[in-house]
C-alpha positions as CSV (number, residue, x, y, z in Angstrom):
1,M,-0.4,4.7,-3.0
2,Y,-1.8,1.4,-1.3
3,R,-2.1,-2.1,-2.7
4,C,-4.6,-4.6,-1.8
5,A,-2.9,-7.4,0.1
6,K,-5.4,-10.2,-1.5
7,C,-5.4,-9.3,-5.3
8,G,-2.8,-6.7,-5.4
9,E,-5.1,-4.1,-7.0
10,S,-3.5,-0.5,-6.6
11,N,-5.6,2.1,-4.8
12,R,-4.9,5.7,-4.5
13,A,-7.5,7.2,-2.3
14,I,-7.9,5.5,1.0
15,S,-10.6,7.1,3.8
16,N,-10.6,6.2,7.4
17,I,-14.2,4.7,7.0
18,G,-15.0,2.0,4.8
19,L,-11.6,0.8,3.7
20,Q,-12.6,-2.0,1.1
21,C,-11.0,-2.9,-2.3
22,D,-13.2,-1.9,-5.2
23,K,-11.9,-5.4,-7.1
24,C,-12.1,-8.1,-4.6
25,G,-13.8,-6.5,-1.4
26,S,-10.9,-7.1,0.8
27,R,-10.1,-4.8,3.7
28,I,-6.3,-5.3,4.2
29,F,-4.0,-3.0,2.5
30,V,-0.2,-2.7,2.4
31,K,1.5,0.8,1.7
32,E,3.7,0.6,-1.3
33,R,7.1,1.8,-0.7
34,P,9.9,2.8,-3.3
35,N,12.6,0.1,-3.8
36,I,15.5,2.8,-2.9
37,R,18.9,1.6,-1.1
38,K,20.0,4.2,1.4
39,V,23.5,4.6,2.3
40,L,24.8,5.8,5.5
41,K,28.1,7.4,6.2
42,S,30.1,6.4,9.1
43,D,32.5,8.3,11.0
């Protein structure tokens, strides 16, 4: 899932050619990552 950096519209299908937001026309996208906290165990 990718989010437009300008308007925040979510886009699911991204192709390598012709990246463009359907809502605002921006070509900058941010990959949405889950907000998960990772805990590492030390020895």
